[in-house]
PyMOL Python script that loads the backbone (N, CA, C, O; Angstrom):
from pymol import cmd

cmd.read_pdbstr("""\
ATOM      1  N   MET A   1      -5.168  -2.313  12.389  1.00  0.00           N
ATOM      2  CA  MET A   1      -4.615  -1.865  11.251  1.00  0.00           C
ATOM      3  C   MET A   1      -4.048  -3.093  10.492  1.00  0.00           C
ATOM      4  O   MET A   1      -4.099  -2.927   9.273  1.00  0.00           O
ATOM      5  N   ARG A   2      -3.621  -4.056  10.807  1.00  0.00           N
ATOM      6  CA  ARG A   2      -3.508  -5.538  10.403  1.00  0.00           C
ATOM      7  C   ARG A   2      -4.510  -5.917   9.832  1.00  0.00           C
ATOM      8  O   ARG A   2      -4.530  -6.153   8.624  1.00  0.00           O
ATOM      9  N   THR A   3      -5.715  -6.062  10.766  1.00  0.00           N
ATOM     10  CA  THR A   3      -7.023  -6.431   9.747  1.00  0.00           C
ATOM     11  C   THR A   3      -7.297  -5.580   8.574  1.00  0.00           C
ATOM     12  O   THR A   3      -7.355  -6.096   7.459  1.00  0.00           O
ATOM     13  N   ILE A   4      -7.488  -4.179   8.760  1.00  0.00           N
ATOM     14  CA  ILE A   4      -7.805  -3.356   7.292  1.00  0.00           C
ATOM     15  C   ILE A   4      -6.781  -3.943   6.371  1.00  0.00           C
ATOM     16  O   ILE A   4      -7.022  -4.480   5.290  1.00  0.00           O
ATOM     17  N   ALA A   5      -5.862  -3.812   6.807  1.00  0.00           N
ATOM     18  CA  ALA A   5      -4.569  -4.363   5.542  1.00  0.00           C
ATOM     19  C   ALA A   5      -4.776  -5.575   4.903  1.00  0.00           C
ATOM     20  O   ALA A   5      -4.765  -5.730   3.682  1.00  0.00           O
ATOM     21  N   SER A   6      -4.996  -6.573   5.874  1.00  0.00           N
ATOM     22  CA  SER A   6      -5.488  -7.967   5.557  1.00  0.00           C
ATOM     23  C   SER A   6      -6.208  -8.066   4.140  1.00  0.00           C
ATOM     24  O   SER A   6      -5.988  -8.824   3.196  1.00  0.00           O
ATOM     25  N   LYS A   7      -7.235  -6.947   4.325  1.00  0.00           N
ATOM     26  CA  LYS A   7      -8.514  -6.864   3.192  1.00  0.00           C
ATOM     27  C   LYS A   7      -8.054  -6.660   2.079  1.00  0.00           C
ATOM     28  O   LYS A   7      -8.623  -7.320   1.209  1.00  0.00           O
ATOM     29  N   PHE A   8      -6.793  -5.645   1.532  1.00  0.00           N
ATOM     30  CA  PHE A   8      -6.595  -5.299   0.884  1.00  0.00           C
ATOM     31  C   PHE A   8      -4.814  -6.093   0.244  1.00  0.00           C
ATOM     32  O   PHE A   8      -3.947  -5.679  -0.525  1.00  0.00           O
ATOM     33  N   LEU A   9      -4.983  -7.396   1.093  1.00  0.00           N
ATOM     34  CA  LEU A   9      -3.616  -8.085   0.404  1.00  0.00           C
ATOM     35  C   LEU A   9      -3.695  -8.678  -1.265  1.00  0.00           C
ATOM     36  O   LEU A   9      -4.691  -9.149  -1.813  1.00  0.00           O
ATOM     37  N   ASN A  10      -2.975  -8.579  -1.576  1.00  0.00           N
ATOM     38  CA  ASN A  10      -2.853  -8.995  -3.240  1.00  0.00           C
ATOM     39  C   ASN A  10      -3.895  -8.110  -3.985  1.00  0.00           C
ATOM     40  O   ASN A  10      -4.767  -8.620  -4.688  1.00  0.00           O
ATOM     41  N   ARG A  11      -3.779  -6.808  -3.813  1.00  0.00           N
ATOM     42  CA  ARG A  11      -4.430  -6.002  -4.713  1.00  0.00           C
ATOM     43  C   ARG A  11      -4.505  -4.208  -4.590  1.00  0.00           C
ATOM     44  O   ARG A  11      -4.120  -3.829  -3.484  1.00  0.00           O
ATOM     45  N   GLU A  12      -4.718  -3.641  -5.062  1.00  0.00           N
ATOM     46  CA  GLU A  12      -4.279  -2.190  -5.172  1.00  0.00           C
ATOM     47  C   GLU A  12      -4.992  -1.434  -3.961  1.00  0.00           C
ATOM     48  O   GLU A  12      -6.039  -1.949  -3.571  1.00  0.00           O
ATOM     49  N   ALA A  13      -4.598  -0.391  -3.381  1.00  0.00           N
ATOM     50  CA  ALA A  13      -5.320   0.015  -2.213  1.00  0.00           C
ATOM     51  C   ALA A  13      -4.603   1.397  -2.309  1.00  0.00           C
ATOM     52  O   ALA A  13      -3.596   1.641  -2.973  1.00  0.00           O
ATOM     53  N   LEU A  14      -5.505   2.493  -1.303  1.00  0.00           N
ATOM     54  CA  LEU A  14      -4.797   4.096  -1.192  1.00  0.00           C
ATOM     55  C   LEU A  14      -4.263   3.638   0.426  1.00  0.00           C
ATOM     56  O   LEU A  14      -4.853   2.929   1.241  1.00  0.00           O
ATOM     57  N   LEU A  15      -3.045   4.267   0.531  1.00  0.00           N
ATOM     58  CA  LEU A  15      -2.643   4.345   1.750  1.00  0.00           C
ATOM     59  C   LEU A  15      -2.773   5.910   2.160  1.00  0.00           C
ATOM     60  O   LEU A  15      -2.376   6.913   1.565  1.00  0.00           O
ATOM     61  N   VAL A  16      -3.562   5.744   3.550  1.00  0.00           N
ATOM     62  CA  VAL A  16      -3.366   7.223   3.967  1.00  0.00           C
ATOM     63  C   VAL A  16      -2.446   7.376   5.199  1.00  0.00           C
ATOM     64  O   VAL A  16      -2.775   6.861   6.267  1.00  0.00           O
ATOM     65  N   LEU A  17      -1.295   8.078   5.066  1.00  0.00           N
ATOM     66  CA  LEU A  17      -0.028   8.396   6.063  1.00  0.00           C
ATOM     67  C   LEU A  17      -1.183   9.447   6.948  1.00  0.00           C
ATOM     68  O   LEU A  17      -2.218  10.037   6.635  1.00  0.00           O
ATOM     69  N   LYS A  18      -0.289   9.288   8.322  1.00  0.00           N
ATOM     70  CA  LYS A  18      -0.842  10.214   9.315  1.00  0.00           C
ATOM     71  C   LYS A  18      -0.616  11.456   9.047  1.00  0.00           C
ATOM     72  O   LYS A  18      -1.282  12.256   9.704  1.00  0.00           O
ATOM     73  N   GLY A  19       0.240  11.948   8.155  1.00  0.00           N
ATOM     74  CA  GLY A  19       0.487  13.485   7.619  1.00  0.00           C
ATOM     75  C   GLY A  19      -0.709  13.855   6.411  1.00  0.00           C
ATOM     76  O   GLY A  19      -0.616  14.875   5.728  1.00  0.00           O
ATOM     77  N   ARG A  20      -1.592  13.083   6.294  1.00  0.00           N
ATOM     78  CA  ARG A  20      -2.792  13.273   5.044  1.00  0.00           C
ATOM     79  C   ARG A  20      -1.954  12.985   4.133  1.00  0.00           C
ATOM     80  O   ARG A  20      -2.455  13.531   3.150  1.00  0.00           O
ATOM     81  N   GLN A  21      -0.864  12.415   3.743  1.00  0.00           N
ATOM     82  CA  GLN A  21      -0.698  12.139   2.022  1.00  0.00           C
ATOM     83  C   GLN A  21      -1.198  10.822   1.937  1.00  0.00           C
ATOM     84  O   GLN A  21      -1.296   9.998   2.847  1.00  0.00           O
ATOM     85  N   ARG A  22      -1.581  10.685   0.448  1.00  0.00           N
ATOM     86  CA  ARG A  22      -2.303   9.865  -0.091  1.00  0.00           C
ATOM     87  C   ARG A  22      -1.438   8.965  -1.071  1.00  0.00           C
ATOM     88  O   ARG A  22      -0.933   9.599  -1.997  1.00  0.00           O
ATOM     89  N   ILE A  23      -1.179   7.621  -1.039  1.00  0.00           N
ATOM     90  CA  ILE A  23      -0.163   7.006  -2.067  1.00  0.00           C
ATOM     91  C   ILE A  23      -0.781   5.795  -2.534  1.00  0.00           C
ATOM     92  O   ILE A  23      -0.971   5.010  -1.605  1.00  0.00           O
ATOM     93  N   ARG A  24      -1.250   5.278  -3.917  1.00  0.00           N
ATOM     94  CA  ARG A  24      -1.762   4.464  -4.051  1.00  0.00           C
ATOM     95  C   ARG A  24      -0.710   3.551  -4.804  1.00  0.00           C
ATOM     96  O   ARG A  24      -0.082   3.777  -5.838  1.00  0.00           O
ATOM     97  N   ARG A  25      -0.714   2.281  -3.839  1.00  0.00           N
ATOM     98  CA  ARG A  25       0.416   1.117  -4.137  1.00  0.00           C
ATOM     99  C   ARG A  25      -0.718  -0.361  -4.256  1.00  0.00           C
ATOM    100  O   ARG A  25      -1.942  -0.402  -4.135  1.00  0.00           O
ATOM    101  N   TRP A  26       0.100  -1.268  -4.488  1.00  0.00           N
ATOM    102  CA  TRP A  26      -0.223  -2.512  -4.665  1.00  0.00           C
ATOM    103  C   TRP A  26       0.226  -3.165  -3.402  1.00  0.00           C
ATOM    104  O   TRP A  26       1.435  -3.338  -3.249  1.00  0.00           O
ATOM    105  N   ILE A  27      -0.762  -3.616  -2.317  1.00  0.00           N
ATOM    106  CA  ILE A  27      -0.016  -4.349  -1.100  1.00  0.00           C
ATOM    107  C   ILE A  27      -0.142  -6.031  -1.276  1.00  0.00           C
ATOM    108  O   ILE A  27      -1.190  -6.675  -1.249  1.00  0.00           O
ATOM    109  N   ALA A  28       1.330  -6.592  -1.480  1.00  0.00           N
ATOM    110  CA  ALA A  28       2.212  -7.925  -1.376  1.00  0.00           C
ATOM    111  C   ALA A  28       2.158  -8.467  -0.471  1.00  0.00           C
ATOM    112  O   ALA A  28       2.191  -9.682  -0.663  1.00  0.00           O
ATOM    113  N   ALA A  29       2.046  -8.022   1.071  1.00  0.00           N
ATOM    114  CA  ALA A  29       2.406  -8.570   2.386  1.00  0.00           C
ATOM    115  C   ALA A  29       2.104  -7.942   2.892  1.00  0.00           C
ATOM    116  O   ALA A  29       2.262  -6.736   2.699  1.00  0.00           O
ATOM    117  N   VAL A  30       1.304  -8.648   4.122  1.00  0.00           N
ATOM    118  CA  VAL A  30       1.078  -7.867   5.325  1.00  0.00           C
ATOM    119  C   VAL A  30       1.729  -8.592   6.862  1.00  0.00           C
ATOM    120  O   VAL A  30       1.458  -9.633   7.462  1.00  0.00           O
ATOM    121  N   GLY A  31       2.417  -7.795   7.044  1.00  0.00           N
ATOM    122  CA  GLY A  31       3.547  -8.633   8.493  1.00  0.00           C
ATOM    123  C   GLY A  31       2.677  -8.269   9.792  1.00  0.00           C
ATOM    124  O   GLY A  31       1.547  -7.781   9.794  1.00  0.00           O
ATOM    125  N   ASP A  32       3.355  -8.570  10.740  1.00  0.00           N
ATOM    126  CA  ASP A  32       2.596  -8.040  12.390  1.00  0.00           C
ATOM    127  C   ASP A  32       2.760  -6.738  12.290  1.00  0.00           C
ATOM    128  O   ASP A  32       1.885  -6.108  12.884  1.00  0.00           O
ATOM    129  N   ASP A  33       3.725  -5.970  11.647  1.00  0.00           N
ATOM    130  CA  ASP A  33       3.984  -4.207  12.184  1.00  0.00           C
ATOM    131  C   ASP A  33       3.740  -3.528  10.850  1.00  0.00           C
ATOM    132  O   ASP A  33       3.581  -2.316  10.708  1.00  0.00           O
ATOM    133  N   ARG A  34       3.730  -4.341   9.992  1.00  0.00           N
ATOM    134  CA  ARG A  34       3.857  -3.555   8.255  1.00  0.00           C
ATOM    135  C   ARG A  34       3.343  -3.880   7.076  1.00  0.00           C
ATOM    136  O   ARG A  34       2.979  -5.052   6.975  1.00  0.00           O
ATOM    137  N   VAL A  35       3.208  -3.211   6.185  1.00  0.00           N
ATOM    138  CA  VAL A  35       2.841  -3.763   4.639  1.00  0.00           C
ATOM    139  C   VAL A  35       3.775  -3.504   3.974  1.00  0.00           C
ATOM    140  O   VAL A  35       4.410  -2.458   3.846  1.00  0.00           O
ATOM    141  N   ILE A  36       3.891  -4.622   3.463  1.00  0.00           N
ATOM    142  CA  ILE A  36       4.939  -4.498   2.069  1.00  0.00           C
ATOM    143  C   ILE A  36       4.164  -4.351   0.716  1.00  0.00           C
ATOM    144  O   ILE A  36       3.310  -5.121   0.276  1.00  0.00           O
ATOM    145  N   THR A  37       4.721  -3.010   0.055  1.00  0.00           N
ATOM    146  CA  THR A  37       3.827  -2.676  -1.273  1.00  0.00           C
ATOM    147  C   THR A  37       5.100  -2.230  -2.319  1.00  0.00           C
ATOM    148  O   THR A  37       6.231  -1.863  -2.003  1.00  0.00           O
ATOM    149  N   TYR A  38       4.477  -2.401  -3.748  1.00  0.00           N
ATOM    150  CA  TYR A  38       4.878  -1.808  -4.834  1.00  0.00           C
ATOM    151  C   TYR A  38       4.030  -0.612  -5.558  1.00  0.00           C
ATOM    152  O   TYR A  38       2.851  -0.362  -5.303  1.00  0.00           O
ATOM    153  N   PRO A  39       4.710  -0.033  -6.351  1.00  0.00           N
ATOM    154  CA  PRO A  39       3.450   0.708  -7.088  1.00  0.00           C
ATOM    155  C   PRO A  39       2.248   0.076  -7.680  1.00  0.00           C
ATOM    156  O   PRO A  39       1.972  -1.120  -7.585  1.00  0.00           O
ATOM    157  N   ALA A  40       1.758   0.715  -8.117  1.00  0.00           N
ATOM    158  CA  ALA A  40       0.599   0.093  -8.710  1.00  0.00           C
ATOM    159  C   ALA A  40       0.625  -0.292  -9.795  1.00  0.00           C
ATOM    160  O   ALA A  40      -0.117  -1.190 -10.191  1.00  0.00           O
ATOM    161  N   SER A  41       1.673   0.431 -10.679  1.00  0.00           N
ATOM    162  CA  SER A  41       1.705   0.552 -12.049  1.00  0.00           C
ATOM    163  C   SER A  41       2.651  -0.890 -12.573  1.00  0.00           C
ATOM    164  O   SER A  41       2.708  -1.292 -13.736  1.00  0.00           O
ATOM    165  N   ALA A  42       3.293  -1.461 -11.471  1.00  0.00           N
ATOM    166  CA  ALA A  42       4.154  -2.724 -11.552  1.00  0.00           C
ATOM    167  C   ALA A  42       3.726  -3.490 -11.955  1.00  0.00           C
ATOM    168  O   ALA A  42       2.516  -3.334 -11.794  1.00  0.00           O
ATOM    169  N   PRO A  43       3.993  -4.732 -12.665  1.00  0.00           N
ATOM    170  CA  PRO A  43       3.415  -5.926 -12.681  1.00  0.00           C
ATOM    171  C   PRO A  43       3.520  -6.732 -11.486  1.00  0.00           C
ATOM    172  O   PRO A  43       4.563  -6.812 -10.838  1.00  0.00           O
ATOM    173  N   HIS A  44       2.333  -7.393 -11.159  1.00  0.00           N
ATOM    174  CA  HIS A  44       2.026  -8.219 -10.285  1.00  0.00           C
ATOM    175  C   HIS A  44       1.816  -9.430 -10.189  1.00  0.00           C
ATOM    176  O   HIS A  44       0.697  -9.902 -10.390  1.00  0.00           O
ATOM    177  N   SER A  45       3.021 -10.267  -9.811  1.00  0.00           N
ATOM    178  CA  SER A  45       3.256 -11.879  -9.601  1.00  0.00           C
ATOM    179  C   SER A  45       4.368 -12.348  -8.658  1.00  0.00           C
ATOM    180  O   SER A  45       5.296 -11.678  -8.205  1.00  0.00           O
ATOM    181  N   VAL A  46       4.079 -13.639  -8.458  1.00  0.00           N
ATOM    182  CA  VAL A  46       4.823 -14.195  -7.348  1.00  0.00           C
ATOM    183  C   VAL A  46       6.062 -13.604  -7.371  1.00  0.00           C
ATOM    184  O   VAL A  46       6.458 -12.940  -6.412  1.00  0.00           O
ATOM    185  N   ALA A  47       6.850 -13.806  -8.564  1.00  0.00           N
ATOM    186  CA  ALA A  47       8.042 -13.645  -8.886  1.00  0.00           C
ATOM    187  C   ALA A  47       8.636 -12.069  -8.924  1.00  0.00           C
ATOM    188  O   ALA A  47       9.788 -11.759  -8.622  1.00  0.00           O
ATOM    189  N   ALA A  48       7.692 -11.247  -9.317  1.00  0.00           N
ATOM    190  CA  ALA A  48       8.005  -9.903  -8.996  1.00  0.00           C
ATOM    191  C   ALA A  48       7.864  -9.703  -7.474  1.00  0.00           C
ATOM    192  O   ALA A  48       8.493  -8.704  -7.127  1.00  0.00           O
ATOM    193  N   SER A  49       7.349 -10.220  -6.626  1.00  0.00           N
ATOM    194  CA  SER A  49       7.403  -9.693  -5.290  1.00  0.00           C
ATOM    195  C   SER A  49       8.443  -9.980  -4.212  1.00  0.00           C
ATOM    196  O   SER A  49       8.590  -9.677  -3.028  1.00  0.00           O
ATOM    197  N   TYR A  50       9.248 -10.854  -5.332  1.00  0.00           N
ATOM    198  CA  TYR A  50      10.795 -11.054  -4.576  1.00  0.00           C
ATOM    199  C   TYR A  50      11.771  -9.887  -5.400  1.00  0.00           C
ATOM    200  O   TYR A  50      12.995  -9.982  -5.493  1.00  0.00           O
ATOM    201  N   ASP A  51      11.022  -8.874  -5.918  1.00  0.00           N
ATOM    202  CA  ASP A  51      11.852  -8.067  -6.819  1.00  0.00           C
ATOM    203  C   ASP A  51      11.968  -6.457  -6.169  1.00  0.00           C
ATOM    204  O   ASP A  51      11.163  -5.610  -6.554  1.00  0.00           O
ATOM    205  N   PRO A  52      13.110  -6.088  -5.084  1.00  0.00           N
ATOM    206  CA  PRO A  52      13.269  -5.107  -4.632  1.00  0.00           C
ATOM    207  C   PRO A  52      12.768  -3.398  -5.141  1.00  0.00           C
ATOM    208  O   PRO A  52      12.418  -2.368  -4.564  1.00  0.00           O
ATOM    209  N   VAL A  53      12.960  -3.798  -6.386  1.00  0.00           N
ATOM    210  CA  VAL A  53      12.985  -2.043  -7.139  1.00  0.00           C
ATOM    211  C   VAL A  53      11.362  -2.086  -7.153  1.00  0.00           C
ATOM    212  O   VAL A  53      10.553  -2.931  -7.535  1.00  0.00           O
ATOM    213  N   GLY A  54      11.250  -0.832  -6.584  1.00  0.00           N
ATOM    214  CA  GLY A  54      10.251  -0.158  -6.181  1.00  0.00           C
ATOM    215  C   GLY A  54       9.302  -0.616  -4.971  1.00  0.00           C
ATOM    216  O   GLY A  54       8.124  -0.259  -4.939  1.00  0.00           O
ATOM    217  N   ARG A  55       9.821  -1.350  -4.069  1.00  0.00           N
ATOM    218  CA  ARG A  55       8.990  -1.813  -2.717  1.00  0.00           C
ATOM    219  C   ARG A  55       9.440  -0.911  -1.903  1.00  0.00           C
ATOM    220  O   ARG A  55      10.465  -0.235  -1.822  1.00  0.00           O
ATOM    221  N   GLU A  56       8.144  -1.071  -1.110  1.00  0.00           N
ATOM    222  CA  GLU A  56       8.176   0.004   0.166  1.00  0.00           C
ATOM    223  C   GLU A  56       7.501  -0.382   1.154  1.00  0.00           C
ATOM    224  O   GLU A  56       6.466  -0.931   0.778  1.00  0.00           O
ATOM    225  N   ILE A  57       7.612  -0.347   2.210  1.00  0.00           N
ATOM    226  CA  ILE A  57       7.651  -1.161   3.524  1.00  0.00           C
ATOM    227  C   ILE A  57       6.910   0.199   4.257  1.00  0.00           C
ATOM    228  O   ILE A  57       7.550   1.247   4.166  1.00  0.00           O
ATOM    229  N   TYR A  58       5.523   0.245   5.019  1.00  0.00           N
ATOM    230  CA  TYR A  58       4.942   1.114   5.416  1.00  0.00           C
ATOM    231  C   TYR A  58       4.779   0.250   6.834  1.00  0.00           C
ATOM    232  O   TYR A  58       4.228  -0.850   6.780  1.00  0.00           O
ATOM    233  N   ARG A  59       5.149   0.643   7.792  1.00  0.00           N
ATOM    234  CA  ARG A  59       4.668   0.268   9.311  1.00  0.00           C
ATOM    235  C   ARG A  59       3.310   1.150   9.434  1.00  0.00           C
ATOM    236  O   ARG A  59       3.008   2.211   8.889  1.00  0.00           O
ATOM    237  N   PHE A  60       2.619   0.350  10.321  1.00  0.00           N
ATOM    238  CA  PHE A  60       1.515   0.646  10.783  1.00  0.00           C
ATOM    239  C   PHE A  60       1.378   1.762  11.407  1.00  0.00           C
ATOM    240  O   PHE A  60       0.312   2.344  11.206  1.00  0.00           O
ATOM    241  N   THR A  61       2.219   2.310  12.192  1.00  0.00           N
ATOM    242  CA  THR A  61       2.398   3.325  13.171  1.00  0.00           C
ATOM    243  C   THR A  61       2.473   4.716  12.439  1.00  0.00           C
ATOM    244  O   THR A  61       2.229   5.812  12.943  1.00  0.00           O
ATOM    245  N   GLN A  62       2.910   4.414  10.980  1.00  0.00           N
ATOM    246  CA  GLN A  62       2.813   5.307   9.889  1.00  0.00           C
ATOM    247  C   GLN A  62       1.511   5.862   9.277  1.00  0.00           C
ATOM    248  O   GLN A  62       1.344   6.985   8.800  1.00  0.00           O
ATOM    249  N   LEU A  63       0.549   4.771   9.393  1.00  0.00           N
ATOM    250  CA  LEU A  63      -0.630   4.804   8.755  1.00  0.00           C
ATOM    251  C   LEU A  63      -1.555   5.165   9.446  1.00  0.00           C
ATOM    252  O   LEU A  63      -1.716   4.831  10.620  1.00  0.00           O
ATOM    253  N   SER A  64      -2.420   6.036   8.674  1.00  0.00           N
ATOM    254  CA  SER A  64      -3.802   6.273   9.249  1.00  0.00           C
ATOM    255  C   SER A  64      -5.128   5.531   9.259  1.00  0.00           C
ATOM    256  O   SER A  64      -6.009   5.189  10.047  1.00  0.00           O
ATOM    257  N   THR A  65      -4.743   5.447   7.699  1.00  0.00           N
ATOM    258  CA  THR A  65      -6.300   3.889   7.519  1.00  0.00           C
ATOM    259  C   THR A  65      -5.812   3.866   5.946  1.00  0.00           C
ATOM    260  O   THR A  65      -5.053   4.622   5.340  1.00  0.00           O
ATOM    261  N   ILE A  66      -6.584   2.641   5.500  1.00  0.00           N
ATOM    262  CA  ILE A  66      -6.257   2.185   4.316  1.00  0.00           C
ATOM    263  C   ILE A  66      -7.558   2.149   3.375  1.00  0.00           C
ATOM    264  O   ILE A  66      -8.510   1.510   3.821  1.00  0.00           O
ATOM    265  N   LEU A  67      -7.723   2.851   1.947  1.00  0.00           N
ATOM    266  CA  LEU A  67      -9.295   3.098   1.860  1.00  0.00           C
ATOM    267  C   LEU A  67      -9.121   2.099   0.148  1.00  0.00           C
ATOM    268  O   LEU A  67      -7.992   1.632  -0.004  1.00  0.00           O
ATOM    269  N   GLU A  68      -9.872   1.882  -0.715  1.00  0.00           N
ATOM    270  CA  GLU A  68     -10.490   1.275  -1.816  1.00  0.00           C
ATOM    271  C   GLU A  68      -9.922   2.587  -2.560  1.00  0.00           C
ATOM    272  O   GLU A  68      -9.972   3.697  -2.030  1.00  0.00           O
ATOM    273  N   VAL A  69      -9.462   2.393  -3.634  1.00  0.00           N
ATOM    274  CA  VAL A  69      -9.162   3.377  -4.841  1.00  0.00           C
ATOM    275  C   VAL A  69     -10.106   4.076  -5.404  1.00  0.00           C
ATOM    276  O   VAL A  69      -9.941   5.229  -5.802  1.00  0.00           O
ATOM    277  N   GLU A  70     -11.502   3.234  -5.506  1.00  0.00           N
ATOM    278  CA  GLU A  70     -12.139   3.981  -6.355  1.00  0.00           C
ATOM    279  C   GLU A  70     -13.068   5.090  -5.234  1.00  0.00           C
ATOM    280  O   GLU A  70     -13.845   5.827  -5.843  1.00  0.00           O
ATOM    281  N   ASN A  71     -13.056   5.214  -4.133  1.00  0.00           N
ATOM    282  CA  ASN A  71     -13.579   5.720  -2.917  1.00  0.00           C
ATOM    283  C   ASN A  71     -12.617   6.885  -2.912  1.00  0.00           C
ATOM    284  O   ASN A  71     -13.142   7.910  -2.479  1.00  0.00           O
ATOM    285  N   ALA A  72     -11.459   7.000  -3.244  1.00  0.00           N
ATOM    286  CA  ALA A  72     -10.517   8.321  -2.944  1.00  0.00           C
ATOM    287  C   ALA A  72     -11.141   9.498  -3.698  1.00  0.00           C
ATOM    288  O   ALA A  72     -11.045   9.448  -4.924  1.00  0.00           O
ATOM    289  N   ALA A  73     -11.749  10.525  -3.168  1.00  0.00           N
ATOM    290  CA  ALA A  73     -12.373  11.807  -4.157  1.00  0.00           C
ATOM    291  C   ALA A  73     -11.272  12.747  -4.302  1.00  0.00           C
ATOM    292  O   ALA A  73     -11.396  13.590  -5.191  1.00  0.00           O
ATOM    293  N   THR A  74      -9.635  12.761  -3.198  1.00  0.00           N
ATOM    294  CA  THR A  74      -9.170  13.905  -3.624  1.00  0.00           C
ATOM    295  C   THR A  74      -7.676  13.331  -4.690  1.00  0.00           C
ATOM    296  O   THR A  74      -7.344  12.166  -4.907  1.00  0.00           O
ATOM    297  N   PRO A  75      -7.244  14.163  -5.018  1.00  0.00           N
ATOM    298  CA  PRO A  75      -6.311  13.787  -5.676  1.00  0.00           C
ATOM    299  C   PRO A  75      -4.899  13.313  -4.999  1.00  0.00           C
ATOM    300  O   PRO A  75      -4.399  13.875  -4.025  1.00  0.00           O
ATOM    301  N   LEU A  76      -4.239  11.983  -5.799  1.00  0.00           N
ATOM    302  CA  LEU A  76      -3.158  11.349  -4.928  1.00  0.00           C
ATOM    303  C   LEU A  76      -1.501  11.956  -5.060  1.00  0.00           C
ATOM    304  O   LEU A  76      -1.111  12.312  -6.172  1.00  0.00           O
ATOM    305  N   ILE A  77      -1.013  12.002  -4.428  1.00  0.00           N
ATOM    306  CA  ILE A  77       0.627  12.548  -4.093  1.00  0.00           C
ATOM    307  C   ILE A  77       1.332  11.247  -4.453  1.00  0.00           C
ATOM    308  O   ILE A  77       1.239  10.247  -3.741  1.00  0.00           O
ATOM    309  N   ALA A  78       2.004  11.287  -5.523  1.00  0.00           N
ATOM    310  CA  ALA A  78       2.896  10.271  -6.015  1.00  0.00           C
ATOM    311  C   ALA A  78       3.618   9.803  -5.150  1.00  0.00           C
ATOM    312  O   ALA A  78       3.946  10.530  -4.212  1.00  0.00           O
ATOM    313  N   SER A  79       3.966   8.764  -5.202  1.00  0.00           N
ATOM    314  CA  SER A  79       4.842   7.855  -4.150  1.00  0.00           C
ATOM    315  C   SER A  79       6.670   8.314  -4.328  1.00  0.00           C
ATOM    316  O   SER A  79       7.284   8.769  -5.293  1.00  0.00           O
ATOM    317  N   PRO A  80       7.037   8.013  -3.179  1.00  0.00           N
ATOM    318  CA  PRO A  80       8.814   8.848  -3.559  1.00  0.00           C
ATOM    319  C   PRO A  80       9.244   7.770  -4.235  1.00  0.00           C
ATOM    320  O   PRO A  80      10.373   7.758  -4.725  1.00  0.00           O
TER     321      PRO A  80
END
""", "prot")
cmd.dss("prot")
cmd.show_as("cartoon", "prot")
cmd.util.cbc("prot")
cmd.orient("prot")
């Protein structure tokens, strides 16, 4: 999963959770066991990546896959 997540580093992606929920997020960092994301609508800069507002961390064990946003054929479920 880390290899897949690394392809989406510093860009928008569609996270598919194991419960089939789809969440559109900006991937800011990829760790050994997790991805750090921000809302897709938030400004994306180095300074903004340190702002905890809107930051969500997803562990690889929660994810089913990560997709390109334009390949998403089904409606999105809003991020919590």
